[in-house]
N, C-alpha and C positions, 0 to 999 in steps of 0.2 A: 482876892487871889492874885490879881495883877499888880497889886501894890505890896502886900505883905511878903509873898514868896520872893520876888526880886530883892526886896530890902534885906531879908534874912540872908540871901545868897551873897549880896554885896558885903555885908558885915563879916560873914564867915571868910570870904575871899580876902578881905583886907587883913584880918588877923593871921591868915596863912602866909601872905606874901610880904608882910611888913619887914621881915628879917632877911629877905632875899639879898645876897651879896651883889655888888656891881660886877659887870662883865666887861671884858676888853676884846676888841675885834682887830685882827691883823689880816692883811690880804697880800698874797703873792700872785704875780701875773706871769703866765707862760704863753709863749707863741707855739702854735701847733704845726703850722705849714699846711694844714688841710685846706683852708680857704685863701691861701696866699697865692695869687695869680702869678707872681714873679717866679716863685719856685716851681709851680706846676707847669708854667710855660716851657721851662727848660726840658722837662721830660714829656711834654705834650700830653698832659693829664689834667685837663680842666674838668672837674667833677660837677655834676648837677647838684641842685640844692638838696634833694632828698638824700643823696649819698654823703654830702657834707654834713647834714644833720645826723645821719647815722654814724659817721666817723666821730663826731663830738660825743654822741651818746655812748659809744664804745669806750672812749677815753674816760668819761666820767664814771662809768661802771668799773673800769679797771682801777680807778683811784680807791674804790671801796673794797677791793680785794683784801682778804685777811692776810695774804702773804705780804702785801705792801704795808698794811697797818701794823703788823707784828714787828716790822723793822723799826717803826717809830716807837713802839712800846719798849723795845730793848734799849734804844738810845735814851729815852726818857728815864727809865729806871736806873740805867748806868749813870746818867748825869746826877740823879738824886743820891745815889749811893757813893759817888766819888767827889761831888762838889760840896763846898762849904756853904753855898747858897742854893739849896734845892728849890725846885719850882713849887713844891707843896710841903706842907707840914707832914712829917712822917706819920704813917698810920700806926695804930697799936700793934698790928702784926709785923710791920717793918721794924718797929722799935724792939721787938723780941729777938731779932737776929743779933748774934754776937759777932765778933770780928772775923772768926773763921767762916761763919755762915755767910757773912757779907762778901768775903773774898770768894767763896765758892759760888755765890749767886752771880757775882760780876763775871767770873770765868764762864759760867754756863750761858749767861745772857750774851756775852761777847762772842762765844762760839756759835751760838744760834744766829746772831746777826751776821757774822762773816760767811756762814754757810747758807744764809737765807732760809732757815728752817723754822718750823713752828714747834712749840713745846709739845712733848708727848704726854698727854694727860693720863695715859695708862701707866706711866712711870711715876712712882710715888714722889720722888725728889722733884721732878719737873712739874708735877701737879701742884706741889707746895709753892714752887716759884710762880706758877700761874696765879695762885691765890694771893700772892704778894702783889702782883700786877693789878688784880681786881680790887685789892684793898686800897690801892693808890688811884684807882680809876684810870689806869694806864693800859688796860687791855683793849683789844681791837674794837669791841663794841662801844666802850666808853669814848675812845678817840673818834669813832665814826659819828657819834652823836654831837661832837663839838665841831666837826669839820663840814663845810659845804663847798662843793665844786660845781661851778656853773660857767656857761659861756657868756662872754661879755657882748650882749646884743647880737648882731650879725657879723661880728669881727672874727679875726683869726685867733683870738686870745681866750685862754681859760683863766678863771679867777679861783684861787684856792683860799678860802676864808676860814679862819678859826676863831672861835669865841670861847674864852675861859675866864676864870677869876683872876688870872695873873697876866699882865701885859707881856712879860718876857716869855711866858709859856705859850701864849698865842703866837708870838713871833717865831719861836723855836719850832712849833708843830707845823706852821704854814710853810716855812722854808725847808725844813727837813723832809716833810712829806713831798714837796715839789722835787727836791733833789733825789730822793729815793725812788720816786716814781719815774723820773727821767732815766735813772740808771737801770731800773727794772725794764722799762719800756724799750730802751735802746738794746738791751741784751736779748729780749724776746724777738724784736724785729730783726736784729742781725742774725740770730739763729735761724729764724724762719727763712730769711733771704738766702742764707748759706745753703740750707736744705733745698730750697727751690732752685738755686743756681746749679747745684750738683745734679739734681734730678734732671733739669732741662739740658744740661751739657751731655749727660749720658744718653738721654733720649735723642738729642741732636745727632750724636755719633751713629746711633742705630738707624735713624732716618737717612743719614748721608749714605751709609752702606746699602740700605735698601734701594735708594734712588740710583746709585752707581750700578748695582746688580741688574736692575730692570733696564737701564740704558744699554748695558752690555748685551743683554738678551735680545733687545731689538736690533742692535747692530749685527750680531751674529746671525740672526734670522735673515736679514736683508742680504748679507754676504752669501750665505748658504743658498738662498733661493734666487739670487741675482735680481734683486728688487732695487730699482733706482728711485722712481717716483710713481707710485701706484695711482695717485690722483691724475697726473698728466697722462699716463698710459691708458688708464680706463676712459678718460675723457676722449682721447684720440681714437681709441677703438670704437667707442660708442658713436662718435661723429662719422667714422668711416662706415659703420653698419647702417646708420641712417641714410648716408649718401648713396650707398649701393642699393639699399632697399628702395629709395626713391627712383633710381635708374631702372631697377627691375620693374617697378610698377609702370614706369613710362614705356619700357620695352613691351610689356604685356598689352598696354593700351595700343601701341603702334601695330603689334601683331594682329590684334583684333581688327583694327581699321584697315590694314593692308589686305587681310583675308576677305573682309567685306567688300572692298573695292574690286578685287579680282573676281569675286562672284558676280558682281554687277556687270563687269566687262564680258565674262563668259556668257551671261544671260542674253547679251546683245548679238551673239553669233549663233548661227544654226549648227547642227551637229557636223555637217559636211565641212563647214568653214573651220570649226575647231580642230577637226582631223588634219586639215591642210596646214593649219598654223602649227600644231604640235609636231607634225612631220618635218616641217621646214625648220622649226626652232631646234629640234633634236640634231639636225645636220649642221646648223650654222653657229650654234652657241658653245662650241667646245672651248673657244678662247674666253668666252664670258664666264664659263664655269671655272676655268683655271684661275681667272682673275678673282672670282668670288672666293675661291679657297684661299688664295693668297691674302685677300682682305680679312678673312676670318682668322687666320693665324696671327696677322699683325694686330687685330683688335683684341685677341686674347692676351697677347704680350702687353698691349696698352693697358688692359685692366690690371694685370699682375704687377705692372711697374708703378701702380698708383698714379696713372694718367700722366706719364712723363711727356713733355712737349715733342721730343724727337719722334716718338711713335705717332703722334698726331699728324706731323708733316708727311710721314709715310702713308698714313691712311688717306690723307687728302690727295696725295699723288695717285694712289691706286684707284681712288674714286673717280678721278678725272679720266684715267685710262679706261675704266669700266664704262663710263658715259660715252667715250669715243667709240668703243666697240659696239655699244647698243645702237648708236646712231648709224654706224657702218652697216650693222645687220639689218636695220630697218630700211636702209637705202637699197640693199641688194635683193632683199626678199620681199616679194609682194604677195598679196592674197590672190585669190581667184580673180582673174581679170574682170569678171562681171561685178565685183564689189570694190568699193573705195573706202576701206576702213584701216588705212595705214596708221593713223594716229592712235587708234585704239590698240593696235598691235604693239606699237612702241610703248605705250603706257603700261600695258600688261606685262611686257618684258621687264620694265623698270620696277613695277610693284612686286613681281616675283622675286627679283633680286633683293629688294628691301625687306620682303617677308622672310627670306632665308637668313638675311643678316640679323633681323630682329629676333628670330627664334634662336639663333646661335648665341646672341648676346644674353638672352634670358638664361640659358644653361650656364654660360660663363659667369654671369652675375650670381646665380644660385651657388655655384661652387665657391666663389669668393666670399659670399655671405656665410656659408657653412664654415669656411676656414676662420673668418673673423669671429664668429660666435664661439668657435672652439677656443680661440685665444682668450676671448672675454671670460668664458667659463673657467679657464685656468687662473684668471686673475682674482676671481671672487673669493676662494678660500684664503689666498694670500692676503687679500685686503682685510678679511675678517680677522685673521691672525695678527696683522700689523695694527689694526685698530685696537684689539685687545691689549697688545703690548704698549701701545701709545697711551691708552686709558690708564693702565697701571702706572705708567711714568707720570701722567698728569696727577693722579692721586698721590703718589709719593712726593711729587714736587710741591703740591699744596700742603701736605703734612709737614714737609721739611721747612717750607716758607713760614708756616704758622709757628712751629716750634722755634725757629730762628728768631722770629719777631718777639715771641715771648721771652726768649733768652736774652735778647738785646735790651728789652724793656726792663727785665729783672736786674740785669747788670747795671743799667743806668739808674734804676731806683736805689740800688745798693750804694751808689756814690752819693746819694742824697738821703740816706736813711735816717740820719739824726736830725729830724726837723723840729723836735721838741726842745725848747730852750727856756730857761728861767731868765726873763728879761727885766723883771721888777721884783727884787726880793722883798719880803715882808719886813716891816719895822714894828717896834713895840706898839701894841694895840692901844687905841684910844678908848676912853670910857664910852660905853654904849648907853644911850638914854634908858633910864629905868623903865621896866615893864610893869611896875607895880600898879600904877594908875590904869594902864591899858588892860591889865588882867582884871582889875576891879570892874572897869566899865564893861569889858567883854562878859564877865560873869553875870552882870545885871542884864545885859542885852540877851544873852543866851537863856537866862531864866524867864524873861518876858516872852521870848520866842517859844520856849517850851510850854509856858502857860497858855499862850495863844493857840499853839498846836493842839494842846490837850482840850481846850474849849472847842476848837473847830472839830476835833474828832468826836467829842460828845454831841455837838450839834449835828454833825453829819450822820452819826449812827442813831440819833434820836428820832423816832417815828411819831412821837407824840405831837398833838396839835394844841397850841397854847393861845391862839388868837383867832378872832372871827374871820379875818382875811385868809388865814391859812386853811380854815375849815371850808370856806367857799372855794378856794383854789383847788384844794385836794379832791373835793367831792363834785365840784361843778354845779352845786345847788346853792340857792340864796340863804343868807342868815337873817332871820327876822329880828333877833335881839339877843342880848346877853344878860345874865343875872350874876351879880357878884357873889363871891364866897363870903357869907356873913359869919364872922368869927364870934359867935355867941354860944354859951353852953346849952341854952334852951331857947326855942323860938316858937311862938304860937301865932295863929292867924289873927286872933283878937289883938295881940300886941302890935301887929303890923297895921291893921286896918281900922281898929276902933280907938286906939290910943291917940290922943291929941298931941302928946309930947313924946317924940321918939328921937333917937340918936341920928346924927348925920349919915351914919352908915346905913341904918334902916330906911331913912328917907330916900337915899340913892337907890336902894333895892326896890322900894315902893314905886319910884318913878320909872325904873326899868320895867317893872311889871305893867305899868300903865302904857308904856310905849309898846310892849309886846301885845297888850290887849288891843290897842289901836291897829296894829299891823294885821292881827287876826280878823278883826271886824271888817277891815277893808278888803282882805284877800278871800275870805270864806264866802262862797256863793250859796251854801246851804246852811243847815243847822247842826250837822253831825261832824265833829272833829275828833279824829283818832290821834292819840298821843303815844308815840313809841320811841325806841332808841335802838342803837346797834347792839348794845350789850346791856346786861342788867346792872342795877345799882347806879343809874345815872341821875336819879332824883326826879323821875317823872311824877310820882305821886305828890310830892311837895309842890312842884310847879303847877300841877293841875288844880290843887286846892287853892293856891294863891291866885291863879288865873281866874278861877270861879269866883273868889271873893272880890276881885277887881271888877268882874262883870256884874256881880250883884249890886255893887255900888252904883252902876249905871242903869239900875232898875231892870235888870234882866233876870228871867227865871232860868235857872241853870240846873241841869241834871248831870250827875257824874255817875258813869257806869264803870264799876270795877271789873274789867274784862280780863284781868290777869289771874288766871286760875292757878298758876304756879306759885307766884308770890303775891297773894292778895292782901297787901298792906292796908289799903283803904278799908277793906272789910273788917280788919282787925282793930284799926285805930278809931273808926267813927261808927256811931250807933245808927242803925237803920232797921226798920221792921220788914223791909221788902227785899227779897232775894231775886236776882234776875232769872234763876232757874224756874221759880214759880211764876214770875211775870210773863216770860215768853211762852209758857205752856198754858196761859189763861187760868192758872190756879189762884191768882190773886190780882186785885186791881190796885191801881195807884190811889193813894189818899188824895183827898181834895187839896188842890193847890190854890192858895189865895192869889189875888191879883198882884199883891206886892211881891217884890223880888225875893226869891228864896233859893237855897241850895238843897237839892234832893240827891240822895245816893241810892244806887242799886248795887247791893253787895252780892258776893258769890260765896258758895260754900267750899270753894277750893277743890283740891283733888285733881286727878288726871281727867280733865274735862275739856270740851271745846264747844263753841257756839252751836255748830250744826249737830252736835250730839245731844244738845238740850232740846232743841225744837226744829221743826222743818223750816225750809226756806220761806214758804208762804206765811207761816206763823211769825217768823222773825220780821218779814216785811210789814205785815199788818201791825205788829206791836210798835215798830219804828214809826209807822205813819201816825199811830196814836200819840207817841211821845213828841213828835214834831208839832202836833196840834196843841200840845200842852206847854212845852218848854220853848224858850227862845233859842237856846243853844245846848247841845248835848256833848259832853266831853267824855271820851272813852279812854280809860287807862288800860293799855294792852301789854302783853308780854313783849320782851325784846325780840328783834327780828331773828335772833338765834332760834326761837321757837316759831318758825315761819308759818306753820300751819294755823296756829291760833291768830296770829297777826293778820294774815291774809283774809280769814273769815270775817273779821271785823271791818277790814278795809272795804270789802265788797258792799257794805251798807253805809259807808261814810261819804261825806261830801268833801273832806279834806284830811290831810295828814300833817301833823306837826312832829318834827324830830327833835329829840333832846340829846345833846352831846356834852359829856363832862369834859371840862377843860383839863388838858394834860393827858387825856386818854390816847393810847397808841392807835394809829390808823395803819392797817396792813392790807394785803391783797385780798384776804377773806372778806373784807368789808365792801370790796368793789362790786360783788354780786348783789348785795343788798341795795347799794346806791343805784345800780342799774335798774333794780326792781322799782325803787321809789320813782325814778325818772319815767319808767314805762307806764305807771298808773295814771300819770297826768294829774294826780290829786295832791302831790307833795307841795306844800306851801313854803316850807323853809325850816331852818334849824333854829334852836335856842341853845346857846352855849351856857351851860350851867357851871357855877363855881368858878367864874372868871377872875 
């Protein structure tokens, strides 16, 4: 398969490609400007690699557009219709055109080319002209198969390559396609940029009007509400509120301290002394009260004037006058002559004055705080409205700036729109190396690969076991030996074991049986060996008879029990007077067995039977004990494990199990349960691979 199939493929390919014409390749080179840093730096547009690759991919796909390729089709057919040296030999359909038809075709093709239109296949006349293009292989699909467009490495250049049977045709298609694509691409780009610039300019005008209107709204609101700088005003008001609030808290603390001090002084006088003091003070403090009232008026003016320095000097002057009057009153008025508490009286007078001033300052500060808070509350709605108007202006400014940037960028790109240029025109193509030998070699390689793939698929899907190592690996159980598949029309035990002159094939088979016999004698600890298989028709009976013959040669007395009630082949092929149904029920005795080695057989009558249905467990055990005393080894031919009930009944009275597996038999999941049972009994000695 690996030789004949590739050889036939190579021969067929050779005869198919031997008449292939030579081809000629022409290349044209275009610069795109996509990866040109010099051009991109001018418009500040350095593109990342992924965008550069995408740009080249878009250009390559545009080359394959039918609208572009149709232009080449028209020019090619017009050239062949008008030139004395056409690129190709006229096709039979083209030769059928008369002079008028040719003239009409030229006119239609020229019109379609000038208008960049495709032929209307629904029109009968234009459909016929399209068939002419197809007959010359000048249609868009034919040209697309001859042209390749690709990027030259990581450069900024595109290569337009054309391969045809005519060197001038290759040159013409490569150059014409490049020029037509540049013309089409420039037209598309200019139209798109014109639309973009028009749209952006109109949008820019709208954004300008919006920004102007919002700025006018803010200016009108500030003029109408007499707003200069809300931030500074609100900061100044908030600072004043905090300042007055701090002074109010200080005044409250002073009032509490003054009141506490007065209470302590009053506690040091008895009631009579307090009456005397109050009476004296009420008479002498008229000037002090007047001065205190004057100080209160100046202090209120001081607060309302936002703490002007000129009011501070007046307050200091009045405070000095008040101190002089207090000292004067303390010098003129004394307490009861029996007491000397002049200093406490003076301190009390001073504290009362300070307490009155502190209380009045609290009221004044509260009035000023209320006025400042009212002014601050008036600023809050104005601030919110101004912020809303300013936010609208910010949004409009951002939109305007963004549109302006895009408009400038689009305008700048318009100046550099035509980046695509033909920098290296194509020349008549050079002969391309013939592909004949390459195609022949590839056909041979592909056929070999296909054959290998087919063989691998057959091997992968094949579950059959064809070697002893595979059997051991798949089942996890040992293999005691193999028996070759003897290719003879008929085979007898006498021919194998009694004949002195046998073929090399039978001699190998005989040696394999001897090896199997040796393995069994070494591994079997008892005398009863059950021989079974996973499925029927594996060759158990043949192996049992040959194994018995090989044991007899070693002077062993061998008993074969046909325990396969379903397929009792041994009972049918060999003569014996004893049936196991009679023996296990004590209805018959074994014949006398001489000391010399012999083969005895216990047949069965077949039918739907099993060992335990014939005799009881005790009877079976007793009869097996009798057989073990008479025979050196007992071989039991049982049904396949598919009939598991019969097989398991025989295994319970066995000393070992020998499995027969036919070479090439499939191994599937259903067999795993039987293999697990073999392993669980502890009696399984190994496999014999038959017909290897």
